[in-house]
VEXDREN-2710 file (C-alpha; in Angstrom, 1 decimal):
% VEXDREN-2710
k/r/px/py/pz
1/MET/9.2/-21.7/-16.2
2/ILE/7.1/-22.8/-12.5
3/GLN/5.5/-26.1/-13.3
4/LEU/1.8/-25.9/-11.5
5/SER/0.0/-28.9/-10.2
6/ARG/-3.0/-30.0/-11.7
7/LEU/-5.0/-28.8/-8.4
8/ASN/-3.2/-25.5/-8.9
9/GLN/-3.6/-25.5/-12.8
10/GLU/-7.6/-25.8/-11.9
11/ARG/-7.5/-23.0/-9.7
12/TRP/-6.0/-20.9/-12.0
13/LEU/-8.2/-21.6/-14.8
14/ARG/-11.2/-21.0/-12.4
15/PHE/-9.6/-17.6/-11.4
16/LYS/-9.3/-16.5/-15.1
17/ALA/-12.7/-17.4/-15.7
18/ASN/-14.0/-14.7/-13.2
19/LYS/-13.4/-11.8/-15.9
20/ARG/-13.9/-9.0/-14.1
21/GLY/-11.6/-10.4/-11.1
22/PHE/-8.8/-11.2/-13.7
23/VAL/-8.7/-7.7/-15.5
24/SER/-8.8/-5.9/-11.9
25/LEU/-5.6/-7.4/-11.0
26/TRP/-3.8/-6.5/-14.0
27/ILE/-5.2/-3.5/-13.8
28/PHE/-4.4/-2.9/-10.0
29/LEU/-0.9/-4.3/-11.1
30/PHE/-0.3/-1.6/-13.8
31/PHE/-1.0/1.5/-11.5
32/PHE/1.0/-0.3/-8.4
33/VAL/4.2/-0.7/-10.9
34/LEU/3.7/2.6/-12.2
35/SER/3.6/4.4/-8.9
36/LEU/6.8/2.4/-7.8
37/PHE/8.6/4.9/-10.7
38/ALA/6.8/7.8/-8.9
39/GLU/10.2/9.8/-9.0
40/VAL/10.9/9.4/-13.0
41/ILE/7.2/10.3/-13.3
42/ALA/6.9/13.0/-11.1
43/ASN/9.2/15.3/-10.0
44/ASP/10.7/18.7/-9.9
45/VAL/14.5/17.2/-10.8
46/PRO/15.4/16.7/-14.4
47/LEU/15.9/13.2/-15.0
48/LEU/18.9/13.8/-17.2
49/ILE/21.3/16.9/-18.0
50/ARG/23.5/17.3/-20.8
51/PHE/25.7/20.0/-19.7
52/ASP/29.2/21.1/-21.9
53/GLU/29.2/17.6/-23.8
54/ARG/28.8/15.8/-19.9
55/LEU/25.6/14.1/-18.9
56/TYR/24.2/14.6/-15.5
57/LEU/21.8/12.4/-13.4
58/PRO/20.3/15.2/-10.8
59/LEU/17.8/12.2/-9.9
60/PHE/20.5/10.1/-8.5
61/ARG/23.1/13.0/-7.3
62/GLU/23.1/16.5/-6.0
63/TYR/25.3/19.0/-8.4
64/ALA/25.8/22.4/-7.0
65/GLU/24.7/25.4/-9.1
66/THR/28.1/26.3/-9.9
67/GLU/28.6/23.1/-11.9
68/PHE/26.3/24.9/-14.4
69/GLY/28.3/28.1/-14.5
70/GLY/26.1/29.5/-11.6
71/GLU/27.3/31.6/-8.4
72/PHE/26.3/29.4/-5.7
73/GLU/27.8/26.3/-4.0
74/THR/24.3/25.0/-3.0
75/GLU/22.4/22.6/-4.8
76/ALA/21.1/23.7/-8.2
77/ASP/17.1/25.0/-8.2
78/TYR/16.2/23.4/-11.4
79/ARG/13.0/25.2/-11.4
80/ASP/14.9/28.5/-11.6
81/PRO/14.5/30.0/-14.7
82/TYR/18.2/31.5/-14.1
83/VAL/19.8/27.8/-14.0
84/ILE/17.5/26.7/-17.1
85/ASP/18.9/29.2/-18.8
86/LEU/22.3/28.3/-18.0
87/ILE/22.0/24.9/-18.4
88/GLU/20.3/25.4/-22.3
89/GLU/23.1/27.8/-23.2
90/LYS/25.6/24.7/-23.5
91/GLY/22.9/21.4/-23.4
92/TRP/19.6/20.4/-22.7
93/ILE/17.4/19.1/-20.0
94/LEU/14.9/16.2/-20.0
95/TRP/11.8/16.7/-17.5
96/PRO/10.0/14.1/-15.9
97/PRO/6.1/13.7/-17.7
98/ILE/5.0/15.6/-14.5
99/ARG/7.3/18.7/-13.4
100/PHE/6.4/19.0/-9.6
101/SER/6.9/16.6/-6.8
102/PHE/4.3/15.4/-4.1
103/ASP/5.8/18.3/-2.2
104/THR/6.6/20.9/-5.0
105/ILE/4.6/24.1/-4.7
106/ASN/3.9/26.1/-7.6
107/TYR/4.1/29.6/-7.0
108/ASP/2.9/30.7/-10.8
109/LEU/-0.5/29.9/-10.1
110/PRO/-3.2/31.5/-12.3
111/SER/-5.7/32.0/-9.1
112/PRO/-5.2/31.4/-5.3
113/ALA/-4.6/28.0/-4.2
114/PRO/-6.4/25.6/-4.6
115/SER/-6.0/26.4/-8.2
116/PRO/-8.1/24.4/-10.7
117/PRO/-6.7/22.1/-13.3
118/THR/-4.6/23.8/-16.4
119/GLY/-2.6/22.4/-18.8
120/VAL/0.5/22.7/-15.9
121/ASN/-1.5/21.1/-13.3
122/LEU/-3.5/18.7/-14.6
123/LEU/-5.7/17.7/-11.4
124/GLY/-5.4/21.5/-10.2
125/THR/-3.4/22.3/-6.8
126/ASP/-4.2/21.9/-3.2
127/ASP/-4.5/24.6/-0.8
128/ARG/-0.8/24.8/-0.2
129/GLY/-0.3/25.0/-4.1
130/ARG/1.2/21.5/-4.4
131/ASP/0.3/19.4/-7.5
132/VAL/-2.6/17.0/-7.0
133/LEU/-1.6/14.5/-9.6
134/ALA/2.1/14.1/-8.0
135/ARG/0.4/13.7/-4.7
136/VAL/-2.0/11.1/-5.9
137/ILE/0.7/8.7/-7.6
138/TYR/3.0/9.1/-4.3
139/GLY/0.1/8.4/-1.8
140/PHE/-1.3/5.4/-3.6
141/ARG/2.3/4.0/-3.6
142/VAL/2.5/4.8/0.1
143/SER/-0.8/3.6/0.7
144/VAL/-0.5/0.2/-1.1
145/LEU/2.9/-0.7/0.4
146/PHE/1.8/0.2/4.2
147/GLY/-1.2/-2.4/3.0
148/PHE/0.9/-4.9/1.8
149/ILE/3.3/-5.2/4.5
150/LEU/0.8/-4.6/7.1
151/THR/-1.2/-7.6/5.3
152/PHE/2.2/-9.6/5.2
153/PHE/2.9/-9.4/8.7
154/SER/-0.6/-9.6/9.7
155/THR/-1.2/-13.0/8.1
156/ILE/2.4/-14.7/9.4
157/ILE/1.2/-13.8/13.4
158/GLY/-2.0/-14.7/12.9
159/VAL/-2.1/-17.9/10.8
160/ALA/1.0/-18.8/13.5
161/VAL/-1.4/-18.3/16.6
162/GLY/-4.4/-19.7/15.4
163/ALA/-2.7/-22.9/13.9
164/VAL/-1.2/-23.4/17.7
165/GLN/-4.2/-22.8/19.3
166/GLY/-6.3/-25.2/16.9
167/TYR/-3.6/-28.1/17.0
168/TYR/-3.0/-28.2/20.7
169/GLY/-6.3/-26.9/22.0
170/GLY/-6.9/-27.5/25.5
171/TRP/-5.6/-25.1/28.2
172/ILE/-3.4/-23.3/25.1
173/ASP/-6.6/-22.5/23.3
174/LEU/-8.5/-21.3/26.2
175/LEU/-6.1/-18.9/27.3
176/GLY/-5.2/-17.7/24.0
177/GLN/-8.8/-16.9/23.1
178/ARG/-9.1/-15.2/26.5
179/PHE/-6.3/-12.9/25.5
180/MET/-7.8/-12.0/21.9
181/GLU/-11.1/-11.2/23.8
182/ILE/-9.0/-8.8/26.1
183/TRP/-6.7/-7.5/23.5
184/SER/-9.5/-7.1/21.2
185/GLY/-11.4/-4.6/23.3
186/ILE/-8.5/-2.1/23.6
187/PRO/-9.1/0.9/21.3
188/THR/-6.8/1.5/19.0
189/LEU/-7.9/5.1/18.2
190/TYR/-7.1/6.0/21.5
191/ILE/-3.8/4.7/21.8
192/LEU/-3.2/6.5/18.3
193/ILE/-4.1/9.8/20.0
194/ILE/-1.9/9.1/23.2
195/LEU/0.7/8.7/21.1
196/SER/0.7/11.3/18.7
197/SER/0.5/14.0/21.6
198/VAL/3.8/12.5/23.1
199/VAL/5.4/11.6/19.4
200/GLN/5.1/12.0/15.8
201/PRO/3.3/9.4/14.4
202/GLY/5.4/7.9/11.1
203/PHE/5.2/5.1/8.4
204/TRP/6.4/2.4/10.7
205/LEU/5.1/3.4/14.0
206/LEU/2.1/3.5/12.7
207/LEU/2.4/0.1/11.0
208/PHE/3.5/-1.2/14.3
209/ILE/0.8/-0.1/16.5
210/LEU/-1.9/-1.2/13.9
211/LEU/-0.1/-4.9/13.4
212/LEU/-0.8/-5.1/17.5
213/PHE/-4.1/-5.8/16.3
214/SER/-4.9/-6.4/12.8
215/TRP/-3.0/-10.4/13.4
216/MET/-6.3/-11.4/15.0
217/SER/-8.5/-11.4/12.1
218/PHE/-6.9/-14.5/10.7
219/VAL/-6.7/-16.5/14.1
220/GLY/-10.3/-17.4/14.0
221/VAL/-10.4/-18.9/10.4
222/VAL/-6.9/-20.7/10.9
223/ARG/-7.8/-21.8/14.7
224/ALA/-11.1/-23.4/12.9
225/GLU/-9.4/-25.4/10.3
226/PHE/-7.2/-26.7/12.8
227/LEU/-9.2/-27.7/14.8
228/ARG/-11.1/-29.7/12.4
229/GLY/-8.0/-30.9/10.8
230/ARG/-6.1/-32.6/13.9
231/ASN/-8.5/-35.3/13.8
232/PHE/-8.2/-36.5/10.3
233/GLU/-7.1/-39.9/9.9
234/TYR/-4.2/-39.0/7.6
235/VAL/-2.9/-36.7/11.0
236/LEU/-3.5/-39.3/13.3
237/ALA/-1.7/-41.5/11.4
238/ALA/1.1/-39.5/10.9
239/LYS/1.5/-39.0/14.7
240/ALA/1.4/-42.8/15.2
241/MET/4.5/-42.9/12.7
242/GLY/6.2/-40.2/15.1
243/MET/6.2/-37.6/13.1
244/SER/7.0/-34.3/14.9
245/ASN/4.1/-31.7/15.6
246/SER/5.4/-29.1/14.0
247/ARG/5.9/-31.0/10.5
248/ILE/2.2/-31.9/10.7
249/MET/1.1/-29.1/11.5
250/PHE/2.9/-26.9/8.5
251/ARG/3.1/-29.7/6.1
252/HIS/-0.2/-31.5/6.3
253/ILE/-2.6/-29.3/8.0
254/LEU/-1.5/-25.7/6.9
255/PRO/-1.9/-25.7/3.1
256/ASN/-5.6/-26.5/3.9
257/ALA/-5.8/-23.8/6.4
258/MET/-4.4/-21.4/3.9
259/ILE/-7.3/-22.3/1.4
260/ALA/-9.7/-19.8/3.8
261/THR/-6.9/-17.4/4.6
262/LEU/-5.6/-16.6/1.1
263/THR/-9.6/-15.7/0.3
264/PHE/-9.0/-13.0/2.7
265/LEU/-6.3/-11.4/1.8
266/PRO/-7.4/-9.1/-1.0
267/PHE/-10.1/-7.7/1.3
268/THR/-7.8/-7.3/4.0
269/LEU/-5.3/-5.3/1.9
270/SER/-8.3/-3.1/1.2
271/GLY/-9.0/-2.6/4.9
272/SER/-5.5/-1.9/5.9
273/ILE/-5.5/0.7/3.0
274/LEU/-8.8/2.4/4.2
275/VAL/-7.6/2.1/8.1
276/LEU/-4.4/4.6/7.0
277/THR/-6.4/6.5/5.2
278/SER/-8.6/7.3/7.7
279/LEU/-6.1/7.9/9.8
280/ASP/-4.6/10.3/7.9
281/PHE/-7.9/12.3/7.5
282/LEU/-8.5/12.0/11.0
283/GLY/-4.8/13.6/11.3
284/PHE/-3.3/10.6/13.3
285/GLY/-1.4/9.2/10.5
286/LEU/1.5/10.1/8.5
287/PRO/3.5/13.2/9.5
288/VAL/2.2/16.5/8.1
289/GLY/3.5/16.9/4.2
290/SER/3.7/13.3/3.8
291/PRO/2.0/12.3/0.4
292/SER/-1.2/10.5/1.7
293/LEU/-4.6/9.8/0.2
294/GLY/-6.0/10.5/3.7
295/GLU/-4.7/14.0/3.8
296/LEU/-6.1/15.0/0.3
297/LEU/-9.7/13.6/1.2
298/ALA/-9.7/16.2/4.7
299/GLN/-8.5/18.9/2.0
300/ALA/-11.5/17.8/-0.2
301/LYS/-13.9/18.3/3.2
302/THR/-12.4/21.7/4.2
303/ASN/-12.0/23.1/0.6
304/LEU/-15.4/22.9/-0.8
305/GLN/-15.2/25.3/-3.2
306/ALA/-12.8/23.3/-5.1
307/PRO/-14.4/20.4/-6.4
308/TRP/-11.8/18.7/-8.1
309/LEU/-10.4/17.8/-4.6
310/GLY/-12.9/16.0/-3.5
311/ILE/-13.6/14.2/-7.4
312/THR/-10.2/13.1/-7.8
313/ILE/-9.9/11.4/-4.5
314/PHE/-13.2/9.7/-4.4
315/LEU/-12.5/8.0/-7.7
316/VAL/-9.0/7.3/-6.3
317/LEU/-10.3/5.7/-3.3
318/ALA/-13.4/3.8/-4.8
319/VAL/-11.2/2.9/-8.0
320/MET/-8.5/1.1/-5.8
321/LEU/-11.1/-0.4/-3.4
322/SER/-13.1/-1.8/-6.3
323/LEU/-10.2/-3.5/-7.8
324/LEU/-9.2/-5.3/-4.8
325/VAL/-12.4/-6.2/-3.8
326/PHE/-12.8/-8.1/-7.7
327/VAL/-9.7/-9.4/-7.1
328/GLY/-10.8/-11.0/-4.4
329/GLU/-14.3/-12.2/-5.4
330/ALA/-12.2/-14.2/-8.2
331/VAL/-9.9/-15.6/-5.4
332/ARG/-12.3/-16.9/-3.7
333/ASP/-14.0/-18.5/-6.5
334/ALA/-10.6/-19.9/-7.3
335/LEU/-10.4/-21.8/-4.3
336/ASP/-13.9/-23.0/-4.1
337/PRO/-13.8/-26.6/-5.6
338/ARG/-17.4/-26.5/-6.8
339/ARG/-16.8/-23.9/-9.2
340/THR/-16.5/-24.6/-12.7
341/TYR/-14.4/-22.6/-15.4
END
């Protein structure tokens, strides 16, 4: 079991004292962990098949239709009534709770797409006949993972650059600041527009392009802490004892600088998710057909006659971003020594 220091125990108690942020953390983690198992929750492929005294796992392996007594050597279409009847003659099928994946088109709709919510499509379908609930689950996972990865690497790069600038100062700090002023003036959206006309933007390409600019938000806070901390007496004493600069930076000054950095992390995460959603909404994000909250938002704008699309995506984004903001406020309170619990 991990033993926390007395200071970290006090911070944890201050975090728990903020009931709204503490509950929001658990709610967000619940939805995020749930989305990690999206293939088990929403899929057009059965979880388990028992046929002729044998077990099959279509979720992990492809099976030809002939395996179940069919005629074709191609992969079985488990939504085909003919295949379902073949299997159920000699066994049974265990389906996911939602029998649609993010790209599954429901051809048996009671009305033209976008179709309103029914017992089959609980949140209705989009204008291509795809289940909205399945796309929300997959899109939520993609957005949060994108935000986590972007925030993680942005933090590492921003903290490293800010630490070097603040600790060494002088020409290193001066040149670094001038470079950031020029670099921050480059319009990210225009770069994405130009690249999207040449190549199809994907998850990793978008991540790389946004990472080129997102790290700068951490530099100012870390730089200020290192400029202040490098003149403290214990740092000067460490230098006099011959301790290396890297050890002084990352062992003595960085822990204090990370307090302010950690406060920004939940807000940076929500901002990263919002950036991906905005790019998908404008059409410069993930490839067409990918599970995307921004694409659902664009569909809600296009299909005003289908209010379930707008209501669904509004609630998803509002709840997700609100939870992250509440967590950020709780982290800020936890790291503030003036707060009591």
